[in-house]
C-alpha positions as CSV (number, residue, x, y, z in Angstrom):
1,M,0.0,0.0,0.0
2,K,2.8,2.4,0.9
3,N,4.6,1.7,-2.4
4,K,1.4,2.5,-4.3
5,K,1.0,5.8,-2.4
6,N,4.6,6.7,-3.2
7,A,4.2,5.8,-6.8
8,A,1.0,7.9,-7.0
9,L,2.9,10.8,-5.3
10,I,5.8,10.5,-7.8
11,A,3.3,10.4,-10.7
12,V,1.6,13.6,-9.4
13,I,5.0,15.3,-9.0
14,V,6.2,14.3,-12.4
15,F,2.9,15.5,-13.9
16,F,3.1,19.0,-12.4
17,A,6.8,19.2,-13.2
18,L,6.0,18.5,-16.9
19,V,3.2,21.1,-16.8
20,F,5.6,23.6,-15.3
21,L,8.3,22.8,-17.8
22,S,5.8,23.1,-20.7
23,A,4.6,26.5,-19.4
24,C,8.2,27.7,-19.2
25,I,9.0,26.5,-22.7
26,Y,5.9,28.2,-24.0
27,L,6.7,31.5,-22.3
28,V,10.3,31.5,-23.4
29,T,9.3,30.7,-27.0
30,K,6.7,33.4,-26.9
31,L,9.2,36.0,-25.6
32,V,11.7,35.0,-28.3
33,L,9.2,35.2,-31.1
34,N,7.9,38.5,-29.8
35,S,11.4,39.9,-29.6
36,E,12.2,38.6,-33.1
37,S,8.9,40.2,-34.4
38,K,9.7,43.5,-32.8
39,D,13.2,43.5,-34.3
40,E,11.8,42.6,-37.7
41,Y,9.3,45.5,-37.6
42,N,12.1,47.9,-36.5
43,S,14.1,46.8,-39.4
44,I,11.2,47.3,-41.8
45,A,10.7,50.9,-40.5
46,S,14.4,51.6,-41.0
47,S,14.4,50.1,-44.5
48,Y,11.1,51.5,-45.9
49,A,10.3,54.6,-43.9
50,G,12.4,57.8,-44.0
51,D,12.6,60.4,-41.3
52,L,8.9,60.7,-40.5
53,D,9.5,63.4,-37.9
54,K,10.4,65.8,-40.7
55,G,6.9,65.2,-42.1
56,T,5.2,66.0,-38.8
57,E,6.7,69.5,-38.3
58,I,3.5,70.9,-39.7
59,T,0.9,70.5,-37.0
60,S,-2.1,72.7,-37.9
61,P,-4.3,73.2,-41.0
62,S,-3.4,76.8,-41.4
63,E,0.3,76.0,-41.7
64,I,0.0,73.4,-44.5
65,D,1.9,74.3,-47.6
66,V,0.0,74.4,-50.9
67,E,2.9,72.4,-52.5
68,K,2.8,68.6,-52.4
69,A,4.0,67.0,-49.2
70,E,7.0,64.7,-49.1
71,N,6.2,61.0,-48.9
72,P,9.0,59.3,-46.9
73,I,7.6,55.7,-47.4
74,D,9.1,53.4,-50.1
75,F,5.8,52.0,-51.2
76,D,7.2,50.5,-54.4
77,S,9.5,48.2,-52.4
78,L,6.8,47.4,-49.8
79,I,4.2,46.5,-52.4
80,K,6.7,44.2,-54.2
81,Q,7.1,42.4,-50.9
82,N,3.3,42.2,-50.4
83,P,0.5,43.8,-52.4
84,D,-1.7,43.7,-49.3
85,I,0.3,46.6,-47.9
86,Y,-1.5,49.8,-48.8
87,S,-0.6,52.4,-46.2
88,W,1.6,53.3,-43.3
89,I,0.7,54.6,-39.9
90,Y,2.9,56.8,-37.7
91,V,2.0,58.0,-34.2
92,P,4.7,60.4,-32.8
93,D,6.1,59.7,-29.4
94,T,5.1,56.0,-29.6
95,N,6.4,52.8,-31.1
96,I,3.6,52.9,-33.7
97,N,5.4,53.2,-37.0
98,Y,4.1,50.3,-39.2
99,P,2.8,49.3,-42.6
100,V,-0.9,48.6,-42.8
101,C,-2.3,45.6,-44.6
102,R,-5.7,44.4,-45.8
103,H,-6.2,40.8,-47.0
104,S,-8.6,40.4,-49.9
105,T,-10.4,37.3,-48.6
106,D,-9.6,36.6,-44.9
107,D,-10.5,39.5,-42.7
108,N,-8.4,38.3,-39.8
109,F,-5.4,36.9,-41.7
110,Y,-3.1,39.6,-40.3
111,L,-4.3,38.9,-36.7
112,D,-1.6,36.2,-36.6
113,H,0.5,36.8,-39.7
114,D,3.2,39.4,-40.4
115,I,3.4,41.7,-43.4
116,Y,5.2,38.9,-45.3
117,G,2.4,36.5,-44.8
118,N,4.3,34.4,-42.3
119,Y,2.8,33.2,-39.0
120,S,3.5,35.7,-36.3
121,Y,2.0,36.0,-32.8
122,A,2.3,39.8,-33.1
123,G,0.5,39.8,-36.4
124,A,0.4,43.1,-38.3
125,I,-1.6,46.4,-38.3
126,Y,-4.6,45.8,-40.5
127,S,-8.0,46.8,-41.6
128,Q,-10.9,44.6,-42.8
129,F,-12.7,44.2,-46.1
130,C,-15.6,46.3,-44.8
131,N,-13.3,49.4,-45.2
132,S,-11.9,50.7,-48.5
133,R,-8.2,51.1,-48.8
134,D,-8.5,54.8,-49.6
135,F,-9.6,56.0,-46.2
136,N,-12.6,57.8,-47.7
137,D,-15.1,55.9,-45.6
138,R,-16.9,57.8,-42.9
139,V,-15.3,55.5,-40.3
140,T,-12.2,53.3,-40.8
141,V,-11.0,50.9,-38.2
142,L,-7.4,49.7,-37.9
143,Y,-6.5,46.8,-35.6
144,G,-3.3,45.9,-33.8
145,H,-2.3,43.7,-30.9
146,N,-1.5,45.1,-27.4
147,M,1.9,43.4,-27.2
148,A,3.6,43.1,-23.8
149,D,6.9,44.3,-25.3
150,G,5.3,47.6,-26.3
151,S,5.1,46.9,-30.0
152,M,2.2,47.0,-32.4
153,F,-0.7,49.0,-30.9
154,A,0.4,48.6,-27.3
155,D,1.3,52.3,-27.1
156,L,-2.2,53.4,-27.7
157,H,-2.6,52.9,-24.0
158,K,-0.4,55.9,-23.5
159,F,-3.4,58.1,-24.4
160,K,-4.9,57.1,-21.1
161,D,-2.6,59.6,-19.5
162,K,-4.2,63.0,-19.7
163,E,-0.9,64.9,-20.1
164,F,0.2,62.6,-23.0
165,F,-3.2,62.9,-24.6
166,D,-3.2,66.7,-24.4
167,T,0.4,66.9,-25.7
168,N,0.1,64.4,-28.6
169,K,-2.6,65.8,-30.8
170,Y,-1.9,64.3,-34.2
171,F,-1.1,61.1,-36.0
172,Y,-0.4,60.4,-39.6
173,I,-1.2,57.9,-42.3
174,Y,0.6,57.7,-45.6
175,T,-0.7,56.1,-48.8
176,E,1.1,55.9,-52.1
177,D,0.1,59.4,-53.1
178,R,-1.4,61.0,-49.9
179,K,-0.5,62.2,-46.5
180,L,-3.4,62.1,-44.1
181,T,-3.2,64.1,-40.8
182,Y,-5.6,63.1,-38.0
183,E,-6.3,65.0,-34.8
184,V,-6.9,62.8,-31.8
185,V,-10.4,63.5,-30.7
186,S,-10.8,61.0,-27.9
187,A,-9.5,57.8,-26.3
188,F,-11.5,55.4,-24.2
189,V,-12.4,51.9,-23.2
190,Y,-15.1,50.4,-25.3
191,D,-16.9,47.1,-25.4
192,D,-15.9,44.3,-27.8
193,R,-18.6,44.9,-30.4
194,H,-17.4,44.9,-34.0
195,I,-17.9,48.6,-34.8
196,M,-18.3,48.3,-38.6
197,N,-20.9,45.5,-38.2
198,T,-22.7,47.2,-35.4
199,F,-23.3,50.7,-36.9
200,D,-24.8,51.5,-40.3
201,F,-22.7,54.6,-41.1
202,S,-24.5,55.3,-44.3
203,D,-27.4,56.4,-42.1
204,D,-26.8,60.1,-41.1
205,R,-28.6,59.7,-37.8
206,V,-26.6,56.6,-36.9
207,F,-23.4,58.4,-37.8
208,E,-24.4,61.5,-35.8
209,D,-25.1,59.3,-32.7
210,F,-21.7,57.7,-33.1
211,L,-20.0,61.1,-33.3
212,D,-21.8,62.1,-30.1
213,M,-20.5,59.0,-28.5
214,I,-17.0,59.8,-29.6
215,L,-17.2,63.3,-28.0
216,N,-19.0,62.0,-24.9
217,P,-17.8,58.5,-24.2
218,R,-19.5,56.6,-21.5
219,S,-16.3,55.3,-20.1
220,V,-14.7,55.9,-16.7
221,N,-11.2,55.9,-18.3
222,S,-11.5,58.4,-21.2
223,N,-9.9,61.5,-22.5
224,T,-11.5,63.9,-25.0
225,R,-10.2,66.9,-26.9
226,E,-11.9,70.2,-26.0
227,G,-13.3,72.5,-28.7
228,V,-13.7,69.7,-31.3
229,D,-16.8,69.9,-33.5
230,L,-17.8,66.8,-35.6
231,D,-20.5,66.6,-38.2
232,I,-21.8,64.3,-40.9
233,N,-18.9,65.4,-43.1
234,S,-16.3,64.3,-40.6
235,N,-13.9,61.5,-41.5
236,I,-13.0,59.3,-38.6
237,I,-10.4,56.7,-38.0
238,V,-10.5,54.3,-35.1
239,L,-7.3,52.7,-33.8
240,S,-8.3,49.6,-31.8
241,T,-6.4,47.3,-29.5
242,C,-7.0,44.9,-26.6
243,L,-7.2,45.9,-23.0
244,N,-4.4,45.0,-20.6
245,S,-7.0,42.7,-18.8
246,G,-10.6,41.8,-19.2
247,E,-13.0,42.0,-22.2
248,G,-13.4,45.1,-24.4
249,R,-11.2,47.3,-26.6
250,Y,-9.2,50.4,-26.1
251,L,-9.9,52.9,-28.8
252,V,-8.0,56.0,-30.0
253,L,-10.1,58.0,-32.4
254,G,-8.9,60.7,-34.8
255,E,-10.6,63.1,-37.2
256,L,-9.1,63.8,-40.6
257,I,-8.0,67.5,-40.7
258,N,-5.6,67.5,-43.6
259,D,-5.5,65.4,-46.8
260,E,-2.4,66.3,-48.8
261,Q,-1.2,65.0,-52.1
262,T,2.4,63.7,-51.9
263,E,5.3,63.6,-54.4
């Protein structure tokens, strides 16, 4: 009887040791893959994006030059790598400096694939087929993971800080021939509903209600820009990522304030 108890105890110990070892291997592998992914995207930014800070010196509509803006993104090379790449997003004072993809058939392909189409836990920044690639929709949603290493859309959470929110007013999207400047209107915790499937933005009343929600979010953790007026002619982009814990999404919303042709 004693030998049977000892054998059972040893079996339990071995089982939990294997579980612990498997968990350690998983965590180490995940950390290595995340680090490799972050390094890869840093390399992509270095290779295909020029000095984006030079393109963000202009910060208000009244200061925009009538001449074409400089486009620092090497879209020719990027599109040769993957034709799903159609734009580039840059948010100053964050790590957000990435190409944006949209798959033609699988809405969530880039949830777990990098810009080269390889499996990646970090995925890529992407939009879905419900949005056009020209950013002319009333509302466009871009998705990115909230990575523990601060990559992808993790730095959106910086906008929870009121001082950071007040100081960092703008972010930028480049396409092959345009530079789009967005003013950050609000940032807040939202539920996990699919925005584009929930709201019919072709209906002016629905869109107006959505704009009212943007300016008056029903969220304890929210920041809004004072003095912003939105109407049915507004063009909104939603940057969406996971929360640090629990269900829901953290959203940073911007209004298009400048649409410049680039050379």
